[in-house]
C-alpha positions, 0 to 999 in steps of 0.5 A, a space after each residue: 782836853 782830858 786824856 783818853 786811855 784804857 787805864 788812868 795815868 799812873 801816880 806821879 813819879 817825876 823828880 821832886 822839887 828841891 825847894 820842898 826837900 827840907 819840908 818833906 824830910 821834916 814831915 817824914 822824920 817828925 811823923 816817924 818819930 812821934 807816930 811811927 807805931 801808929 803809922 802804916 804809910 805816908 803818901 804825898 799827893 797834889 802839886 808837890 807830888 806832881 812836881 809843879 808846886 809854887 813855893 809860898 803858894 802851894 799846900 803840902 798834901 799828905 795821906 796818912 794810912 794808920 795801922 788801925 782806926 785812930 782813937 780821939 787821942 791819936 787824932 788829936 796828936 796827929 793834929 798837933 804834929 800837923 800844926 807844928 809842921 805847918 808853923 815851921 814851913 813857910 814854903 807852903 800855905 797849909 799842911 793837910 793830912 787825909 787820914 785812913 787806916 789799913 783795913 779801911 783802905 784795903 776793904 773791897 767796898 772802898 776799892 774805887 775811893 781808897 784803891 784808886 786814890 793810892 794807885 793813881 794819885 799818891 806816891 809813897 814817902 814812908 812805910 808800906 806802899 799799899 798801891 801794889 795791892 791794886 791793879 790800874 783803874 779804868 776811867 769810870 763814874 764809880 770812881 768819880 762818885 767815890 771820890 766826890 760824891 760827898 760834894 754837897 756836904 763838903 761845899 755846904 760846910 765851906 759855905 758855913 765857914 765862909 759865913 763866919 770868916 772875917 780875915 781876908 787871908 782865911 776867906 781867900 784860902 777857903 774860897 780857893 779850897 771850895 772852888 777846887 772841890 766844886 770844879 773837881 766834883 763836876 766829874 760826877 756828871 760824867 757818863 759811864 762810857 766816857 773814856 777821857 779822865 780830867 787831871 787838871 782843874 782846866 781839864 775838869 772845866 773843859 769836860 764839864 762845859 762840853 755838856 753844860 755850856 750854859 754854865 760857863 760864866 758860873 764856872 769861870 768865877 770858880 776857876 778864877 778863885 781856884 788860882 793861887 793868889 786870887 783875892 776874895 770875891 764878893 758874892 762867892 758864898 751865894 754863888 757856891 750855894 747856888 752851884 751846889 744845889 744845881 749840881 745836886 739836881 743834875 746828879 739826881 736826873 
């Protein structure tokens, strides 16, 4: 079951897996060389940050905090660097950049999104570690909403992309990403007094099913698709849209 504690678990600090050393060194060196004047910090999150990634199956997830809001030219340059890094490293399926800027990260209105994210989910690889600006956070619905309150928009976008996808590998990847977002988004239904905080997908599912056991079959399908190596599932887009609408109705209650 999810852990119960006064404060959320600290950010991952276990030893990083040697299989990803070259990738992380390349990522930091490339970004520093080609975007160093723009960058304030590079942060690692996800399975590689936790030390439980699988070579050839997991993604590289990086948060980039910039010194200032990016221009379209900055965004295009970072995307070019991301694509080149991904092409050079088959030890990951995908390289993702989540991008923000320093003033945005430190703004009081983003305390429960950016503040929580850097304090509890990220480890700084390069630059100024802004996590030190934040005290530890307690479990709260405010954090769940700040992180996943965009679920309807994001999941609807996945559904549209899947409608037009034709390559089995692309379909499998999109179904995996959508399933992971959906499962994590169920945390928005938590109550303000809940002291537990789910970390893994299984813990999110357990917490959700304690209050919504009738949704067990639907959630099981998404859990299966969230696993690495899952083959594309028939009827996924219909199920995704139905669950998204159900979650939105529950949120409004």
